Structure formats: C-alpha cells, structure tokens
C-alpha positions in Angstrom: 115.8 32.0 119.3 116.0 31.5 123.1 114.1 31.9 126.4 114.8 35.1 128.9 114.1 35.8 132.2 115.8 38.5 135.1 114.8 40.9 137.3 115.2 44.4 138.8 115.7 45.3 142.2 116.0 48.3 144.1 117.6 47.2 147.6 119.7 44.2 148.1 116.9 42.7 150.3 114.6 42.5 147.2 117.4 41.0 145.2 116.6 37.5 143.1 119.3 34.8 144.7 121.4 32.6 142.4 119.1 30.0 142.7 116.2 31.5 142.3 117.3 32.6 138.9 118.8 29.2 137.9 115.4 27.3 138.8 113.4 30.5 136.6 116.2 29.5 134.1 115.3 25.7 134.2 111.4 26.2 133.7 112.6 27.6 129.9 115.2 24.3 128.8 112.8 24.0 126.2 113.0 26.9 124.7 116.6 27.0 124.8 118.5 23.7 125.0 121.7 24.1 123.3 123.7 26.7 126.0 122.4 28.9 129.3 124.6 31.6 131.0 123.5 34.6 133.3 124.7 37.6 134.4 124.3 39.4 138.1 124.9 42.8 138.7 124.2 44.3 142.4 121.1 45.8 141.0 119.2 43.2 138.3 120.4 39.6 137.0 119.6 38.1 133.6 119.0 34.5 132.9 119.5 32.8 129.3 118.6 29.7 127.9 119.7 29.8 123.8 118.5 27.6 120.6 121.0 28.6 118.0 120.4 29.6 115.1 122.9 32.6 114.1 126.2 33.1 115.1 126.4 29.0 116.3 130.3 29.9 118.0 129.9 33.9 119.3 126.2 34.3 119.8 125.9 33.3 124.0 124.3 35.5 125.5 123.8 37.7 128.4 125.8 40.0 126.0 127.1 43.7 127.1 128.4 46.8 125.5 132.7 47.3 125.4 133.1 48.9 129.2 130.4 46.3 130.1 127.7 48.9 131.4 125.5 48.0 128.8 124.0 44.1 129.2 120.9 42.5 127.3 118.9 38.9 127.1 117.1 38.9 123.6 114.7 36.0 122.3 113.7 35.7 118.9 115.7 37.2 115.6 116.1 40.7 114.1 116.4 40.0 110.1 118.1 42.9 109.4 121.2 42.9 111.6 123.3 42.9 109.1 122.5 46.6 107.7 122.2 47.8 111.4 125.9 46.1 111.8 127.5 48.4 109.4 125.6 51.7 110.6 126.9 51.2 114.4 130.6 49.8 112.9 130.6 53.3 110.9 129.7 55.1 114.4 132.8 53.4 116.0 131.6 50.9 117.4 133.3 47.4 118.1 131.5 44.3 118.0 132.6 41.1 118.6 129.8 38.5 117.6 128.5 37.9 114.3 125.0 37.8 114.8 122.3 39.9 115.5 122.5 39.8 119.6 125.0 42.4 120.3 123.3 45.2 117.4 121.0 45.6 120.6 123.3 47.0 123.6 125.5 49.7 121.2 121.8 51.1 119.6 120.8 51.2 122.7 124.0 53.3 123.9 123.1 55.7 120.6 119.2 55.6 120.8 117.8 54.3 123.9 114.3 52.7 123.5 114.2 54.5 120.4 116.3 51.9 119.0 112.8 49.8 118.6 111.6 51.7 115.5 114.6 50.6 113.6 114.8 46.5 114.5 112.7 44.4 112.1 112.0 41.0 113.0 110.2 39.2 116.0 111.5 39.6 119.6 111.3 39.7 123.2 114.2 41.4 125.2 115.8 43.4 128.6 117.9 45.4 128.4 119.8 46.3 131.6 121.9 49.9 131.9 123.8 50.0 135.1 125.1 52.9 135.7 121.4 54.7 135.3 119.7 51.7 136.9 117.0 51.6 134.7 115.5 47.7 133.0 113.8 48.0 129.3 111.1 45.4 128.3 110.2 45.4 124.9 108.5 43.7 122.4 108.2 42.8 118.2 105.1 44.8 116.3 102.8 41.7 116.2 103.5 40.2 119.4 105.2 37.5 117.5 107.9 36.8 121.1 105.7 36.3 124.7 107.1 38.5 127.7 105.7 38.3 131.0 106.4 40.2 134.5 106.0 41.0 137.7 106.2 43.7 139.6 106.4 43.7 143.7 107.5 45.9 146.7 111.0 46.7 145.2 111.1 44.6 142.5 110.2 43.9 138.8 110.6 39.7 137.8 110.2 39.0 133.7 110.2 35.7 131.4 109.7 34.6 127.8 106.7 32.1 129.9 104.9 32.5 133.2 105.8 28.7 134.2 109.6 30.8 134.8 107.7 33.2 137.0 106.0 30.3 138.7 109.4 29.3 139.9 109.4 32.0 142.3 108.7 31.3 146.0 104.7 32.0 146.6 105.8 34.6 149.0 107.2 36.6 146.0 104.7 35.8 143.3 101.1 34.8 145.1 99.0 32.8 143.0 95.7 33.9 142.6 93.4 34.0 140.1 92.5 36.8 138.5 88.9 37.0 137.6 88.9 39.5 134.5 91.6 37.4 132.8 89.0 34.0 133.7 86.1 35.9 132.0 88.3 36.6 129.2 89.2 33.2 128.6 85.8 31.9 129.2 84.6 33.9 126.4 87.5 34.4 123.6 89.4 31.3 124.7 92.3 32.6 125.4 93.6 35.6 127.7 94.8 38.8 125.6 97.5 41.6 126.8 97.9 42.6 129.4 96.2 40.1 131.1 97.2 37.1 132.3 95.8 34.0 134.2 97.3 35.2 138.1 96.5 38.6 139.8 99.5 40.8 139.2 101.2 38.9 136.5 100.9 40.7 133.4 101.7 40.5 129.7 103.9 42.9 127.6 101.8 44.3 124.8 102.5 43.6 121.3 105.0 46.9 120.0 104.9 48.3 123.6 108.3 48.7 125.7 108.5 49.4 129.1 111.1 51.1 131.5 111.5 50.4 135.1 113.9 52.6 137.1 114.0 52.9 140.5 110.6 51.4 141.0 108.9 53.6 138.7 107.1 51.9 135.9 106.1 53.0 132.6 104.6 51.7 129.5 104.6 53.5 126.0 103.6 52.1 122.4 106.5 52.2 119.8 104.9 51.1 116.6 101.0 52.5 115.4 100.2 51.8 111.7 97.4 54.2 111.0 94.3 51.3 110.4 91.8 53.7 109.1 94.1 54.8 106.0 92.8 53.3 103.0 95.1 53.8 99.7 93.0 53.0 96.4 95.6 52.7 93.5 95.7 50.5 90.0 96.0 46.5 90.7 99.4 46.5 88.7 101.4 48.6 90.9 99.5 47.4 94.2 100.5 43.7 92.8 104.1 44.4 91.9 104.5 46.1 95.5 102.8 43.8 97.5 105.3 40.8 95.5 108.3 42.9 96.3 107.8 43.7 99.8 106.4 39.8 100.6 109.3 38.4 98.4 111.9 40.7 100.5 110.6 39.3 103.4 111.0 35.4 102.9 114.4 36.1 101.5 115.6 38.0 104.8 113.8 35.3 107.2 115.6 32.7 105.1 118.9 33.6 107.1 120.2 30.7 109.3 123.3 28.8 110.1 120.9 25.6 110.8 118.8 23.5 108.7 115.9 25.5 107.3 112.0 24.5 106.1 108.2 25.6 106.1 105.2 23.9 106.6 103.2 23.4 104.2 99.3 23.1 104.4 98.2 23.1 100.8 96.5 26.4 101.6 96.9 30.0 100.0 99.2 31.1 102.6 101.9 28.7 102.8 101.9 28.2 99.7 102.8 31.3 98.6 105.7 31.7 101.5 107.1 28.4 99.9 107.0 29.3 96.4 109.0 32.7 97.3 111.3 30.5 99.5 111.9 28.1 96.3 113.0 31.1 94.3 115.2 32.4 96.2 116.9 29.0 97.0 119.7 26.8 94.9 118.3 24.1 96.0 114.9 21.9 97.1 113.3 23.7 100.0 112.1 21.4 102.7 107.9 21.2 103.6 106.2 19.4 106.0 102.5 18.3 106.4 100.6 16.6 108.6 97.5 14.5 107.6 94.9 12.6 109.8 92.4 9.8 109.1 89.6 11.7 109.4 89.2 13.6 105.9 87.0 16.3 107.6 90.6 17.2 108.7 93.5 16.3 106.0 94.4 18.5 103.7 97.8 16.5 102.6 96.3 16.0 99.3 96.7 19.3 98.8 99.6 20.0 100.4 101.7 17.3 98.4 100.0 19.0 94.7 101.9 22.3 95.7 105.5 20.2 96.7 105.4 18.5 93.5 104.3 21.8 91.3 107.2 24.0 93.5 109.9 21.1 93.4 110.7 20.8 97.4 111.6 18.0 99.4 108.4 17.0 101.3 107.5 15.1 104.0 104.1 13.9 104.9 103.0 12.5 108.4 100.0 10.9 108.5 99.1 11.1 113.0 96.7 9.5 114.4 96.1 11.4 117.7 95.5 9.4 121.1 94.5 13.4 122.5 94.9 12.0 126.3 98.3 11.2 125.6 99.5 14.9 124.3 97.3 16.9 126.7 99.9 16.3 129.7 102.6 17.8 127.2 100.3 21.0 126.0 98.8 21.7 129.5 102.6 21.9 131.0 103.7 24.0 128.2 101.2 26.1 127.7 101.4 27.6 131.3 97.7 29.4 131.0 94.6 28.0 129.9 94.2 28.2 126.0 91.4 26.7 124.7 91.8 26.4 120.5 92.2 22.7 120.3 94.6 23.1 116.9 96.9 23.7 119.2 96.5 19.5 118.8 97.7 19.4 115.6 99.7 22.7 115.5 101.8 20.3 118.1 102.5 17.2 116.2 103.5 19.3 113.1 105.7 21.2 115.0 106.9 17.6 116.2 107.8 15.9 113.3 109.4 19.0 111.7 111.9 19.4 114.3 113.2 16.0 113.2 114.4 17.3 109.8 115.2 21.5 110.9 115.4 23.8 113.4 113.7 26.9 111.3 110.3 26.7 109.8 108.2 29.5 108.1 104.9 30.2 108.4 101.9 31.6 106.6 100.7 33.2 109.5 98.3 36.4 109.4 97.6 35.7 105.7 93.9 35.2 106.6 93.4 37.9 109.1 95.3 40.5 106.4 93.9 39.6 103.5 90.2 38.7 104.4 90.5 34.4 104.6 87.8 33.5 107.1 84.2 32.7 106.4 83.2 34.8 109.0 84.6 37.7 107.2 82.3 37.0 104.5 79.4 36.0 106.8 79.8 40.0 108.2 80.0 41.1 104.6 76.8 39.4 103.2 74.4 40.3 106.7 75.8 44.1 105.9 74.4 43.7 102.7 71.1 42.2 103.9 71.0 45.0 106.7 71.4 47.3 104.1 68.4 46.1 102.0 64.6 47.5 102.5 62.9 46.1 105.1 60.2 44.8 103.0 62.5 42.7 100.8 64.2 41.4 104.4 60.6 40.3 105.5 60.6 38.6 102.1 63.8 36.7 102.8 63.6 36.3 106.4 60.3 34.4 104.7 61.9 32.6 102.0 64.8 31.0 104.0 62.5 30.1 106.9 59.9 27.8 104.5 63.4 26.4 102.9 65.7 25.9 106.0 63.3 24.2 108.0 64.4 23.4 112.1 65.5 19.6 111.0 69.1 20.9 109.1 72.2 19.3 111.0 73.8 21.4 113.1 76.9 22.0 111.1 74.9 22.2 108.0 75.1 25.5 105.4 71.5 25.8 106.0 71.4 25.8 109.5 74.6 28.4 109.3 72.6 30.6 106.8 69.6 30.8 109.4 71.9 31.8 112.3 73.2 34.6 110.1 69.8 35.9 109.0 68.5 35.3 112.9 71.4 37.4 114.0 71.5 40.3 111.2 69.1 42.7 113.3 72.0 42.9 115.8 74.8 45.4 115.1 77.8 44.3 113.7 80.1 44.4 116.5 77.7 42.3 118.0 77.3 39.7 115.9 80.8 39.6 115.1 81.6 38.9 119.4 78.6 36.5 119.3 80.7 33.9 116.3 83.7 34.8 118.1 82.8 33.7 121.9 82.7 30.2 123.9 80.4 31.4 126.3 78.5 34.8 125.9 77.8 37.3 128.7 74.6 35.5 130.4 76.3 31.9 129.9 79.1 32.9 131.6 77.0 35.0 134.5 75.1 31.8 134.6 78.1 28.9 135.4 79.7 31.4 138.0 79.4 31.0 141.4 77.5 33.8 143.3 80.9 34.9 144.9 82.8 34.8 141.6 80.1 36.4 140.3 80.2 39.2 142.6 83.8 39.6 142.7 84.0 40.0 138.9 81.6 42.4 139.1 82.9 44.0 141.9 86.4 44.6 140.0 84.4 45.6 136.7 82.5 48.4 138.3 85.2 49.7 139.8 87.4 50.0 136.6 85.4 52.5 134.8 86.4 52.8 131.3 89.3 50.1 131.5 89.3 47.3 128.5 87.8 44.9 131.0 85.2 42.9 129.7 85.4 40.9 126.0 82.8 43.9 125.2 84.9 46.4 125.8 88.2 44.8 124.4 86.5 44.3 120.8 84.8 47.6 120.8 88.5 48.8 121.4 89.8 46.7 118.6 87.5 47.9 116.0 87.1 50.9 117.0 91.2 51.1 115.8 89.7 51.6 112.4 86.2 53.1 113.2 86.7 55.2 109.7 87.0 51.9 107.6 83.9 49.2 106.6 82.8 46.9 109.2 84.6 43.4 107.5 88.0 45.6 107.5 87.5 46.7 111.2 86.6 43.4 111.9 90.2 42.1 110.6 91.8 45.1 112.3 90.4 43.4 115.5 91.4 40.3 114.8 95.1 41.7 114.2 94.8 43.2 117.4 93.2 40.3 119.4 92.7 37.1 118.1 96.2 37.2 116.5 98.4 37.8 119.5 96.6 36.3 121.8 95.6 32.9 120.4 97.5 32.0 116.9 100.7 33.3 117.2 101.0 32.0 121.3 99.5 28.7 119.9 102.7 28.6 116.7 105.2 29.9 119.7 104.5 27.1 122.8 104.0 24.3 120.2 107.0 24.5 118.3 109.2 26.2 121.4 108.4 22.9 123.0 110.2 20.9 120.2 113.2 23.4 119.8 112.1 24.3 116.7 112.0 28.2 115.6 109.2 29.7 113.7 108.8 32.5 111.7 105.9 34.4 109.6 107.0 36.6 106.5 103.0 38.0 106.1 103.9 39.6 109.9 106.8 41.5 108.5 105.5 44.8 109.8 105.9 46.5 106.4 104.0 43.4 104.6 101.4 44.3 107.5 100.9 48.1 106.4 100.9 47.5 103.0 98.2 45.1 103.5 95.8 46.9 106.1 95.7 49.7 103.7 94.5 47.7 100.9 90.4 48.0 100.2 88.4 45.2 100.9 87.0 45.2 97.5 90.7 43.9 96.8 90.0 41.2 99.2 86.9 40.2 99.3 83.7 39.0 97.5 81.0 38.0 99.6 78.4 37.5 96.8 81.0 35.1 95.0 82.3 33.6 97.7 86.0 35.3 96.3 88.9 35.7 99.3 92.2 36.9 99.1 91.7 38.6 95.5 94.4 40.5 95.5 96.8 38.0 97.3 95.7 35.4 94.5 96.7 37.8 91.5 99.7 38.8 92.8 101.3 35.0 92.7 98.7 33.1 90.4 101.9 31.9 88.9 103.1 30.0 92.0 99.4 28.7 92.5 98.0 25.0 91.3 94.3 25.8 90.0 92.8 23.8 92.8 94.6 25.3 95.4 93.1 28.9 94.4 89.6 27.2 94.1 89.8 25.0 97.1 87.8 26.2 100.4 89.4 26.9 103.3 90.0 24.2 105.8 90.4 25.0 109.6 93.7 23.1 111.2 91.2 21.2 113.7 90.0 18.1 115.4 86.7 16.6 115.8 86.3 17.4 119.4 82.3 16.4 119.3 82.7 13.2 118.5 85.6 12.7 120.8 83.6 13.5 124.1 80.8 11.4 123.3 83.1 8.7 122.0 86.6 8.1 123.0 87.6 10.5 125.8 83.8 10.3 127.4 85.6 8.5 130.3 88.0 11.3 130.5 85.8 14.1 130.2 83.5 13.1 133.0 86.5 11.6 135.2 88.1 15.3 135.2 85.2 17.9 134.9 83.2 15.8 137.1 85.6 15.1 139.9 84.8 16.7 143.4 88.2 18.7 142.9 87.0 20.1 140.0 83.4 20.7 141.1 84.9 22.3 144.3 87.2 25.4 143.1 84.3 27.7 144.4 84.3 29.5 140.5 81.7 27.7 138.6 78.0 26.1 139.6 78.7 22.6 140.0 75.2 21.9 138.4 76.5 23.9 135.3 78.8 22.1 134.5 76.8 18.3 135.3 74.7 19.8 132.8 77.0 20.6 129.9 78.6 17.3 130.2 75.5 15.1 130.4 73.7 17.2 127.5 76.8 16.7 124.8 77.5 13.5 125.3 73.5 12.3 125.4 73.2 14.5 122.2 71.0 16.6 123.5 73.3 19.9 123.0 76.3 20.7 121.5 78.6 21.8 124.1 82.2 20.7 122.6 84.2 23.8 122.4 82.3 25.1 126.1 84.0 22.0 127.5 87.1 21.6 126.0 87.7 25.9 127.4 86.6 23.9 130.9 89.1 20.9 130.4 91.7 23.4 129.7 91.3 25.3 133.0 90.6 22.7 135.0 94.0 20.9 133.3 96.0 23.7 134.0 94.9 23.7 137.5 96.2 20.8 138.3 99.0 21.0 136.2 100.7 24.8 137.3 98.8 25.1 141.0 97.9 21.7 142.4 100.8 19.6 141.5 104.5 19.7 142.3 105.1 17.0 139.7 103.0 18.9 136.5 103.6 15.9 133.9 101.7 13.1 136.3 98.7 15.7 137.3 96.5 14.8 134.5 95.1 11.1 135.7 95.8 8.1 132.6 93.3 6.2 130.7 91.1 3.6 132.0 92.7 1.5 128.9 95.7 0.7 127.6 96.1 2.7 124.5 99.8 3.7 122.6 100.9 7.1 122.3 100.4 8.9 118.8 101.3 7.2 116.1 103.2 9.3 113.1 104.2 7.9 110.1 
C-alpha cells in the first residue's frame, strides 16, 4: 500500500523538476511512511511512498522490466499475483522481486492495457513506456484506490491524492473552484468521479484506464458487468457458489507479510468476513471495534458477542470524540470537501487498529450488494403502495393521516412513515434522490449567490447531455440496470456512485492517514458479479423487513441469532445535539465568520438562517450545516493557509483531545 505521483511531458520546458516531485511525494508520507524513491526519464518522472505489506525487502518502487524501458508505480494489492508470476516466468520473463508490483511491468510488456483484465485486487497504477513515450493510468474495478490527474499544455501530472497535486505552484495548477463539482457536493455530500472540487483536475473513474501519448489523452472502461443480468437458480446452488466465492476472496486477501486483523462492528457483513478469516487462520484473528458513550451509536455488545462465538482476539475501544480536535486532521487528509460525518468514527477505529496490525479486512459493499440499507426497503414499500388501486391508496393516506398526526418527533418511525407516503406519488428515482440529498435543487438555488447561480447555469446549459447535475448522474446510474426492478436499480446506482464516491473514499483516506491498509472481500469483482445477478426476492422482503436473506442463509452457521435479528445501525455521530450544545460556538465562529460569508459563493443570509434555525430548534439542519462546515474548513486548510493544521481555530475552552481506552 502506497502513495504514487508523477508526470509526463512532451518537451523539456514542461518537465517536472526534482524539487516539485519531492514536494508531491512529501504530501503522501502518510500513505507510505516506510520508504520513498523516484525515477526520472527525459519525458517522465515517477514518485513513490511505500507502506511495506508484501516482499518487505524487495518490493521497492519505481520498478522496471529487464531492460528498464518500462517503469511502474503502483498503489494497492494484486491478490492473484502468485498465479500471474508463474504465468510470466513460463513465458520467459525474469522476475527479481517476490511481490506483486513486478508482475505489472511484465504483463504490460506482453499485453499492454489489456493486462488489467487479469488483475484481481485493488489498485491505482501508472506505467511509463519510455520507447513509445506513453503513460498508462489505471484504477481498480470498484474504485478502492484513488487516482487524480491534471492536464496542462504539454504535460499531465497525477497523484494518489489531490493534496499532492496542490504541491505544484499555482501557475502550473490553478486553484479555481468547479461550480459543477460544488453543486454535486452540496447535493450528494461527496464529489463523484470524474469531478474534483478544482476545475480541470479530474478523478480517473473506477474500472477505467487512460492513455497519454504526446499530449493526446484517451479514457476507456475495461470492466463493465451486465447489471441487467438476473439469474434465478435453486437456492442451494446459489448459496454454495456464494460461500465458495466469498471464502476464496477472503483467503486471497489474507496474504501479507505484516500483522493482519479486521474491523468487527457486530453487523452481518463484518461478522461473516471475520468468520471466514478465522476458519482460514491457524491462530485467533485480531478484531477491533469502537464504542461510544451514546448507546444509540454503540454496537460493541454485538461485536463482542460475535468475537466470543468465533474465538477472535478482540479489542473494544471506548472513544469520547472531541470532534473539534479531530477536524484539523480530517480537513487535511480529506483533501476535497467531504460531508459524511461517519468519517469521524472511521478515523478513530483506523487509529486504534493500526496500533496492533498493518492490514485490516472490512465488510464494505455488503449493504449495496445484498440490500442492507433501510432506504431499499422504503423504496420497495412505496412501490407496493404506488401499484395499489387509487381508492385503496386514498384510504391508506386517510388512515395514516389520522394515526400519525403532525406531532410525531422528527426522527420517529411515525414521522418517517408519513414522509414515505407523502412522497409516494413522485417517480421512484426522484424519491430515492430526495432521500440521498443534503440540499435539494430549490435549496441549492436559494443558497447560491447570483454570480454563482449564473455561472453554474451557464456551464450546465453548455454541457448539453453531459452528466453535470445530480439528477443526470443518478439517472445514468439507475439506467445502468434499467431492465431490473426499481430497488435493484437503486442498489446498482449506489455501487456506481455512493460506494466509490463516499464509502470507499472515507475508508481509504481515514485508514491511510494512519498507515493502515484496508481490504474488502465483498469488493472482489467475482463476488460483485455473482451478487448483482441474484434476484431481489432473495435479498429483501419489504413487508417483513427481512434483508440480506441469501447472505444470512449462506452463512447461518457463523452468525449468532442476536446478530441475524438485529436492526442495522449506522456508523454515525450525534451532529444535531453537537451543533446545539458542544460545538455551537465553533459552528457559529466558522460559518458566521466574515471570511466564510464573504467568499462570494453563497447568500450570507441563507447561511445565517440555517445556523440560527437549527440552534434555536426551529428546524433540523444538522447535515446541511456539517456539509457547509466541511466545505469552509477545506477552504481554510487547502486554499487559504500555508500551515494547514493551524487553519482551524481552537476551542475557546481548554478541552482535551479524543480519549480512547
């Protein structure tokens, strides 16, 4: 696991100098604290920071083929590298190291970009073909490892993280906010590929590669499963294949030359991964969970129950997060605005896990593949309601209106049910988009300053059919599985957008900040293709509330009854109470500061209204305020200040940092 960066250019006047490459590499030290190296060619430069996982002595990069005409830097793990090594050696290649990196240059020699279809793992890589003056950039199928790039006249620069590109002078990389990316962020809470917050800087999308040759740039997708494929098979056959495929993925991902463990939340997904790890291990697996003082956000009882049944070496850590003390680090490492507040607990679990192990397996993607989110059930229920006769719908609405009333608490089941029924007349894609949005279309339009609103409208009108609005992007994602039912379409949309844009970014950034490598067996493309083709009825029953049906059946012998029956608990934090009490002064100090109000992006009165309405209890705006807060802290950390970690004001009172036991 590493950080990579570099550039390629057409002429010497566009070259990246050694000082610039070193500055980029220094921004990635957290991703690779164990080693650093670089390679310069007349038309390219490659930089590498290493976190040693496999082949500790011989896995240095940049790494070349036998005659040093092809060079690579690579971030990630290739789990099937042993098989690929044997194949390459049978063809006559001489491999000097024992790890996975060297297979990339030799595969490229034989097959060019087609080699990507043979790689099973998570990766972001760059290959420089010196004789052809060609740079290949590529990213893994599901988007576990990040890669950003910026093209200017005669040069392309790339890096694992945006902050490394920001080490380049402003004359080489302008710091102009992309209005489309900002609009997507305010809507979704993250910025999906190919956009970044800076105009001109792009993310390489998952499952894509790019070729840069003499200033010409082309992008191509190399993996595209048929999301419309649905296979109905006998349950026993389905279960056996699922068990075997996931078991193989777990065993492959346990390969490491350093201590290895797992996150264990006590939920279905992480419990299954840990159970498969324990079955494949000759000693107790090290597992880790985080607990919080507020019982609404504490799952440690379930994690300890699973750990006892499986016999793992389990550690429970109690965390009392002082959010304001953690935010400077979050704002630095999340080098784009990022509004998923579960980054806070994810940060803490990565921090405590790294004290004992260097690699941790996770249950990421289990919900998207097997229907674990409540919103999938909500969509299924509203679809049942929509298909009922109009007379029946009127009776239901009347009865529910009398039962629910208007006095139900905001987060209560009654109020949530009322919201479902109220929105049931909208098309299902509109319904789902509404549930996923932070600021809806009208709220964003009201928030923008006239200049920002005009600039965004100009860009969107000129883009014609490009995917430059939240609606267009979600319609594209839903449409990728247009032949399937609405709930499966929503699950595929999450696999294409929410998973790589939010969840995998959160895990990668939070873990790599502490030099921890996270691996997700559910993200193995064989598991994804298998699960995606399973019919919805084998995953979700909307009326009974059963979810992940086939997954629970396949691994029933591993799961305690209490875990199989438990409701899903999000990895969240009590933002609403924080902003009304613990963090009220900090919220006001940042969002109502003249610096924030004077950026020219938003109407100051709208921000003031959101803050005052929430603090007074008149309205619930916690997630909107967190979205704006993280945007402003990003500005102060990455654009305004030359000393990023000092850019966020300290608390007025003397509060200790996060306490972990």
